[in-house]
C-alpha positions in Angstrom: -77.9 -36.9 -12.9 -76.4 -35.6 -16.1 -76.2 -32.1 -14.6 -74.3 -33.4 -11.6 -71.8 -35.1 -13.8 -71.3 -32.0 -15.8 -70.7 -30.0 -12.6 -68.1 -32.5 -11.5 -66.3 -32.4 -14.8 -66.4 -28.6 -14.6 -64.8 -28.6 -11.1 -62.1 -31.0 -12.3 -61.4 -28.8 -15.3 -61.1 -25.7 -13.1 -58.7 -27.5 -10.7 -56.6 -28.7 -13.5 -56.6 -25.2 -15.0 -55.5 -23.7 -11.7 -52.6 -26.2 -11.4 -51.6 -25.5 -15.0 -51.7 -21.7 -14.4 -49.8 -22.0 -11.1 -47.1 -24.1 -12.8 -46.8 -21.6 -15.6 -46.6 -18.6 -13.2 -43.8 -20.3 -11.2 -41.9 -21.1 -14.4 -42.4 -17.6 -15.7 -41.1 -16.1 -12.4 -38.0 -18.3 -12.5 -37.4 -17.4 -16.1 -37.7 -13.7 -15.3 -35.3 -14.0 -12.4 -32.7 -15.9 -14.5 -33.1 -13.3 -17.3 -32.7 -10.4 -14.9 -29.6 -12.0 -13.4 -28.0 -12.6 -16.8 -28.8 -9.0 -17.9 -27.6 -7.7 -14.5 -24.2 -9.5 -14.9 -23.8 -8.0 -18.3 -24.5 -4.4 -17.4 -23.2 -4.5 -13.9 -26.6 -4.5 -12.2 -25.5 -7.0 -9.6 -21.9 -6.0 -9.6 -20.4 -7.0 -6.3 -18.1 -4.5 -4.7 -15.7 -7.0 -3.4 -13.3 -4.6 -1.8 -11.3 -1.9 -3.5 -8.8 -3.4 -5.8 -6.2 -0.8 -4.8 -3.3 -3.0 -5.4 -3.8 -3.5 -9.1 -1.1 -1.9 -11.2 -2.0 0.2 -14.1 0.9 -1.2 -16.1 0.2 -4.9 -15.6 1.3 -6.8 -18.6 -1.5 -7.7 -21.0 0.1 -11.1 -21.9 -1.1 -14.2 -20.1 1.4 -16.1 -18.1 2.0 -19.5 -19.4 0.9 -22.3 -17.1 4.4 -23.7 -16.8 5.7 -20.3 -15.6 2.9 -20.2 -13.0 3.7 -23.6 -11.6 7.4 -23.0 -11.4 7.4 -20.6 -8.4 7.1 -21.5 -5.1 9.4 -24.1 -4.0 11.6 -23.9 -1.0 15.0 -24.6 -2.5 16.6 -27.7 -1.0 19.7 -27.2 1.1 23.0 -27.6 -0.7 24.0 -31.2 -1.0 27.4 -32.5 0.2 30.4 -32.2 -1.9 30.5 -34.8 -4.6 26.8 -34.8 -5.4 25.6 -33.8 -8.9 23.9 -30.7 -7.5 27.0 -29.5 -5.7 29.2 -30.1 -8.8 26.9 -28.1 -11.0 26.9 -25.1 -8.8 29.5 -22.4 -9.5 32.3 -22.3 -7.0 32.4 -19.3 -4.6 35.3 -18.4 -2.4 34.7 -19.3 1.3 35.2 -15.7 2.3 32.4 -14.3 0.1 28.7 -14.1 0.3 28.4 -17.0 -2.2 30.6 -19.1 0.1 28.6 -18.7 3.2 25.1 -18.5 1.8 22.4 -21.2 2.2 20.0 -22.3 -0.5 17.2 -23.0 2.1 14.8 -20.2 1.2 11.3 -19.7 -0.2 10.7 -18.1 -3.6 7.3 -17.3 -5.0 6.4 -16.3 -8.5 5.2 -12.7 -8.9 2.0 -13.9 -10.8 0.7 -16.0 -7.9 -2.4 -14.6 -6.2 -2.4 -14.4 -2.4 -4.7 -17.3 -2.2 -2.5 -19.5 -4.4 0.6 -18.6 -2.5 -1.0 -19.4 0.9 -2.2 -22.8 -0.4 1.2 -23.6 -1.8 2.8 -22.7 1.6 0.4 -24.9 3.5 1.0 -27.8 1.1 4.8 -27.5 0.8 6.0 -25.6 3.9 3.7 -26.3 6.8 6.6 -25.6 9.2 7.0 -22.0 8.0 7.6 -19.4 10.8 6.4 -15.8 10.9 10.0 -14.7 10.8 10.7 -16.5 7.5 11.2 -14.3 4.5 9.2 -14.9 1.3 11.0 -13.7 -1.8 9.2 -12.8 -5.0 10.9 -13.7 -8.3 10.0 -13.6 -12.0 10.0 -16.4 -14.5 13.8 -16.3 -14.8 14.2 -16.4 -11.0 15.3 -12.8 -10.8 14.7 -11.2 -7.4 12.0 -8.6 -7.5 11.0 -8.1 -3.8 9.8 -9.7 -0.7 6.4 -10.2 1.0 6.0 -10.4 4.8 4.0 -13.5 5.8 1.5 -11.4 7.8 0.9 -9.1 4.9 0.3 -12.1 2.7 -2.3 -13.5 5.1 -4.2 -10.2 5.2 -4.1 -9.6 1.4 -7.2 -9.9 -0.7 -7.4 -13.5 -2.1 -7.2 -12.5 -5.8 -4.4 -9.9 -5.4 -1.2 -10.8 -7.2 2.0 -10.9 -5.2 3.7 -8.3 -7.5 0.9 -5.8 -6.5 1.8 -5.6 -2.8 5.3 -6.9 -2.6 8.0 -4.7 -1.0 10.5 -3.8 -3.7 12.8 -1.7 -1.6 15.0 -4.4 -0.2 18.7 -4.9 0.1 20.7 -7.7 -1.5 24.3 -8.7 -1.9 26.3 -10.1 -4.8 27.8 -13.5 -4.5 31.3 -12.0 -4.7 30.9 -9.6 -1.8 33.4 -10.1 1.0 32.1 -11.9 4.1 33.2 -9.0 6.4 31.0 -6.6 4.4 28.0 -8.9 4.6 28.4 -9.0 8.4 28.6 -5.2 8.5 25.4 -4.9 6.4 23.5 -7.3 8.6 24.6 -5.5 11.7 24.1 -2.0 10.3 20.5 -2.5 9.2 19.5 -5.0 11.9 18.2 -7.6 9.5 18.1 -11.4 10.1 18.8 -12.5 6.5 19.9 -10.9 3.3 19.3 -12.3 -0.2 22.2 -13.2 -2.4 22.1 -12.6 -6.2 24.4 -13.4 -9.0 25.5 -11.0 -11.8 22.2 -11.5 -13.6 20.2 -10.5 -10.5 19.0 -14.1 -10.1 18.3 -15.2 -6.5 20.7 -17.9 -5.6 20.6 -18.0 -1.8 20.4 -16.1 1.4 22.9 -15.3 4.2 21.4 -15.6 7.7 22.6 -13.6 10.6 22.7 -16.6 12.8 24.9 -18.5 10.3 27.4 -15.5 10.2 27.6 -15.4 14.0 28.2 -19.2 14.1 30.9 -19.0 11.5 32.6 -16.1 13.4 32.5 -18.1 16.7 33.9 -21.1 14.9 36.8 -19.1 13.4 37.5 -17.7 16.9 37.7 -21.1 18.4 40.0 -22.3 15.6 42.3 -19.3 16.1 42.6 -20.0 19.8 43.2 -23.7 19.3 45.9 -23.1 16.7 47.9 -20.6 18.7 51.0 -19.1 16.9 54.2 -21.0 17.6 57.0 -19.5 19.6 60.1 -18.0 18.0 62.1 -21.1 18.6 59.5 -23.4 17.2 59.1 -21.1 14.2 62.8 -21.4 13.3 62.8 -25.2 13.5 59.4 -26.0 12.0 57.2 -24.4 9.4 53.4 -24.7 9.3 52.2 -27.6 7.3 49.6 -25.5 5.4 50.8 -21.9 5.4 48.1 -19.3 5.0 48.7 -17.4 1.8 48.9 -13.7 2.0 46.8 -11.4 -0.2 49.6 -11.2 -2.8 50.0 -15.0 -2.9 46.4 -15.7 -4.0 45.9 -17.7 -7.2 46.1 -15.8 -10.5 42.5 -16.7 -11.2 41.4 -14.7 -8.2 43.3 -11.7 -9.4 41.4 -11.6 -12.7 38.1 -12.4 -11.1 35.3 -10.0 -11.9 35.0 -7.5 -9.1 32.1 -7.9 -6.7 29.1 -5.7 -7.2 28.8 -5.0 -3.5 25.5 -4.2 -1.8 22.9 -3.8 -4.5 19.3 -2.7 -4.3 16.9 -5.0 -6.2 15.2 -2.0 -7.7 16.8 1.3 -8.4 14.1 2.9 -6.1 15.4 4.7 -3.1 13.9 4.1 0.3 10.5 5.8 0.3 10.2 8.9 2.4 7.9 8.7 5.3 4.3 9.5 4.3 4.4 8.2 0.7 2.6 5.0 1.6 -0.1 6.9 3.5 -0.8 9.4 0.8 -0.9 6.7 -1.9 -3.3 4.7 0.2 -5.5 7.8 0.7 -5.6 8.3 -3.1 -6.2 4.7 -4.2 -9.8 3.9 -3.0 -11.4 7.0 -4.6 -9.2 6.7 -7.7 -10.5 3.2 -8.2 -14.1 4.2 -7.7 -13.8 7.1 -10.1 -11.6 5.8 -12.9 -11.4 2.0 -12.7 -14.8 0.7 -11.6 -17.2 -0.2 -14.4 -19.7 2.7 -14.8 -17.5 5.0 -12.7 -19.1 7.2 -10.0 -22.8 6.3 -9.6 -24.4 8.3 -6.7 -25.2 11.2 -9.0 -26.6 9.2 -11.9 -30.0 10.4 -13.2 -31.1 6.9 -13.8 -30.0 4.7 -10.8 -29.9 1.1 -12.0 -27.8 0.1 -8.9 -27.8 1.0 -5.3 -25.2 -1.4 -3.7 -22.2 0.1 -5.4 -23.6 3.6 -4.9 -23.6 3.2 -1.1 -20.3 1.4 -1.2 -18.8 4.4 -3.0 -20.4 6.8 -0.4 -18.6 4.8 2.3 -15.3 5.1 0.5 -15.8 8.8 0.0 -16.5 9.4 3.7 -13.3 7.7 4.8 -11.3 9.7 2.2 -12.8 13.0 3.4 -11.9 12.3 7.0 -8.5 11.2 6.1 -7.7 14.2 4.0 -9.1 16.6 6.7 -6.7 15.1 9.3 -3.9 15.2 6.7 -4.5 18.9 6.1 -5.1 20.0 9.6 -2.6 17.8 11.5 -0.2 15.5 9.7 1.1 17.9 7.0 2.0 20.7 9.4 3.8 21.0 12.7 0.9 22.8 14.6 -1.8 25.4 14.5 0.7 28.2 13.9 1.9 26.8 10.5 0.1 27.5 7.3 -1.9 24.7 5.5 -0.2 22.9 2.7 -1.9 24.3 -0.4 -2.2 21.1 -2.3 -3.7 19.2 0.7 -6.0 22.1 1.5 -7.3 22.2 -2.1 -7.9 18.4 -2.0 -9.8 18.7 1.2 -12.1 21.3 -0.3 -12.7 19.3 -3.5 -13.7 16.2 -1.7 -16.4 18.1 0.2 -18.5 18.6 -3.0 -21.9 16.8 -2.6 -21.7 13.3 -3.9 -25.1 13.4 -5.6 -24.7 16.7 -7.4 -25.1 16.2 -11.1 -23.5 19.4 -12.6 -21.8 22.7 -11.8 -19.7 21.3 -10.5 -19.9 17.5 -11.0 -18.5 15.4 -8.2 -16.4 13.3 -10.6 -14.4 16.3 -11.9 -13.8 17.8 -8.4 -12.9 14.5 -6.8 -10.4 13.8 -9.6 -9.1 17.4 -9.0 -8.7 16.4 -5.3 -6.7 13.3 -6.3 -4.5 15.5 -8.6 -3.8 17.8 -5.7 -2.8 14.9 -3.4 -0.5 13.5 -6.2 1.2 16.9 -6.3 1.7 16.8 -2.6 3.0 13.2 -2.9 5.5 14.3 -5.6 6.8 17.1 -3.3 6.9 14.6 -0.4 9.1 12.3 -2.5 11.4 15.2 -3.4 11.7 16.3 0.2 9.8 19.6 -0.4 6.8 18.7 1.8 6.3 17.8 5.4 4.7 14.7 7.0 4.8 14.5 10.8 4.2 11.1 12.4 3.8 12.3 15.9 1.3 10.7 18.3 -0.8 13.8 18.6 -1.3 13.7 14.8 -2.2 10.0 14.6 -4.8 10.1 17.4 -7.2 12.5 15.6 -7.2 10.2 12.5 -7.9 7.1 14.6 -10.7 9.0 16.5 -12.3 10.0 13.2 -12.3 6.4 12.1 -13.7 5.3 15.4 -16.6 7.7 15.2 -17.3 6.6 11.6 -17.3 2.9 12.6 -19.6 3.7 15.5 -22.1 5.2 13.1 -21.9 2.2 10.8 -22.3 -0.2 13.7 -25.5 1.6 14.9 -27.0 1.4 11.4 -26.2 -2.3 11.2 -27.8 -3.3 14.5 -30.8 -1.0 14.8 -34.3 -2.4 14.0 -36.2 0.9 13.8 -35.4 4.3 12.4 -35.4 7.5 14.6 -39.0 8.1 13.6 -40.1 4.7 14.9 -40.5 3.1 11.5 -38.9 -0.3 11.0 -35.7 -0.5 8.9 -36.9 -1.3 5.4 -35.4 -4.0 3.2 -33.8 -1.6 0.8 -32.5 0.6 3.6 -30.9 -2.4 5.3 -29.2 -3.2 2.0 -27.9 0.4 1.8 -26.6 0.4 5.4 -24.7 -2.8 4.7 -22.9 -1.7 1.6 -22.1 1.7 3.0 -20.4 0.0 6.0 -18.5 -2.3 3.6 -17.2 0.7 1.7 -16.0 2.3 4.9 -14.2 -0.8 6.0 -12.6 -1.4 2.6 -11.1 2.1 2.4 -10.1 2.0 6.0 -8.4 -1.3 5.6 -6.2 0.2 2.8 -5.3 3.3 4.8 -4.6 1.5 8.1 -2.1 -0.7 6.3 -0.3 2.4 5.3 -0.5 3.7 8.8 1.2 0.5 9.8 4.1 1.3 7.5 4.5 5.1 8.0 3.6 5.3 11.7 5.3 2.0 12.7 7.9 3.6 15.0 5.2 5.8 16.6 2.9 2.9 17.3 5.6 0.5 18.2 7.1 2.7 20.9 3.7 2.3 22.8 3.5 -1.4 22.0 0.5 -0.9 19.8 1.3 -2.8 16.7 -0.6 -5.9 17.7 -3.7 -3.8 18.4 -3.4 -2.1 15.0 -3.0 -5.5 13.4 -6.3 -6.6 15.0 -8.1 -3.5 13.7 -6.8 -4.2 10.1 -7.9 -7.8 10.4 -11.4 -6.9 11.5 -11.8 -4.6 8.5 -10.7 -7.4 6.3 -13.4 -9.7 7.8 -15.9 -7.0 6.8 -14.7 -7.1 3.2 -15.1 -10.9 3.1 -18.9 -10.7 3.8 -20.2 -10.6 0.2 -23.6 -12.2 -0.1 -25.4 -12.4 -3.5 -28.7 -11.7 -1.9 -29.1 -9.5 1.3 -31.5 -10.8 3.9 -32.5 -9.0 7.1 -34.1 -11.9 8.9 -34.6 -12.2 12.7 -31.5 -13.2 14.6 -33.3 -16.4 15.5 -34.7 -17.0 12.0 -33.7 -19.6 9.4 -32.4 -17.0 7.0 -29.3 -14.9 7.7 -29.2 -11.4 9.1 -26.4 -10.0 7.1 -26.4 -6.6 8.8 -25.9 -8.4 12.2 -23.1 -10.5 10.6 -21.3 -7.4 9.5 -21.9 -5.5 12.7 -19.6 -7.9 14.6 -16.3 -7.2 12.8 -17.2 -3.5 12.5 -17.6 -3.5 16.3 -14.3 -5.3 16.7 -12.5 -2.8 14.5 -13.9 0.1 16.4 -12.9 -1.5 19.7 -9.3 -2.0 18.7 -9.0 1.5 17.4 -10.3 2.8 20.8 -7.8 0.6 22.6 -5.0 2.0 20.3 -6.1 5.6 21.0 -5.8 4.9 24.7 -2.5 3.2 24.3 -1.1 6.1 22.3 -2.5 8.7 24.8 -0.7 7.2 27.8 
């Protein structure tokens, strides 16, 4: 009896010990996971390649923006109140025949320090009736005009990108004192729907809309017809009640008025030559991976502590290679009979160095040399000493190269077995996903530049909408950013992140194929 009791107690003790050990093992595993995560965050082990921050300026101010300056930005200015109101009285008086006299204060101004996400939220909250044609102006803390941001570009921008990083600075503005006739001429000459009006301190005070100018012109015409000039007999008997003063009879105050500044550019920058945006976009992805990303170029590291970023960088490199090849062979020369541009040819060769080579030569040094060559070509392009041809037969090979690359990515994202018959492993699935993401991120940047430099070429074939869809699909790929990659069954409880990414990759490839056919017809 005593032996049986002892055996029972022994079994109970063993059970309790197993429970105790199981609890300690689980707690130990959780502690290890948390510790690894903390260490990984510190050293970049789990660094998430959330797209290429190509829009960040090197010379961004180090000072933090005060909270008040940040809030101040984004209000659509109320229309001018009627005469006699406090607002109207406080405004400076502008002659009716000047830009200041015909402008409206109904415009949207956004602070340069707002991110794309903050700007969109503000627009949804304050201006739900905004139209695609409405202009969004970017100002600083003193309301000085800096540039403009198209609504569509704002919608496609990365959420944490500041407006000052992707705004268009090369815009035209007029001074408040510019004659109305010159404003009309400017609107007609450049086919723009509205022009911003600035004062002598470059502060944005209003806009002049083309429709308003046309309406005023029609109104003046009707007034002229209604008040026809009197006959000679009537003129001798009766004088006009309010004679129109001649130029020499204007008030003395007008004579001493400060002369109008005329049409002024917001920035002293001249219109960018065709091709500048494209070459800059070709440089930025690799420049970021080499010189701005924490830990720099990683595929050739002796000790590989990361693999996600490594494969992301390989995807960026592949897009850069194909872009520079087409730039060297097609876009920078008129045809097969013309010599290669030396800078672009050198860049093409340097980017072909193996990415995992450690030394003699190192990829980092040669890739940076390639970027340097592209910058030399860019400088000559800005000076008018280099060529950039935006013909259809030059654009199609670039799009075809991108289509092929996206097709390869799509296959790697949807396949369940390798060519040898082995199933796609967990780590390999992870590599395929981040490689495709690197491809889409770099392609997104360059296709946006294609939209700018090849706009006329694409628009003549009505292909801008298709190109927009391709860019949007690349952006959807960039938004897929899980903390932990799972490659579950499509019918399983867990996500299949490869399959999730395959859909927008396929859409981007499809739209590029449609665009190629459109340009070919």
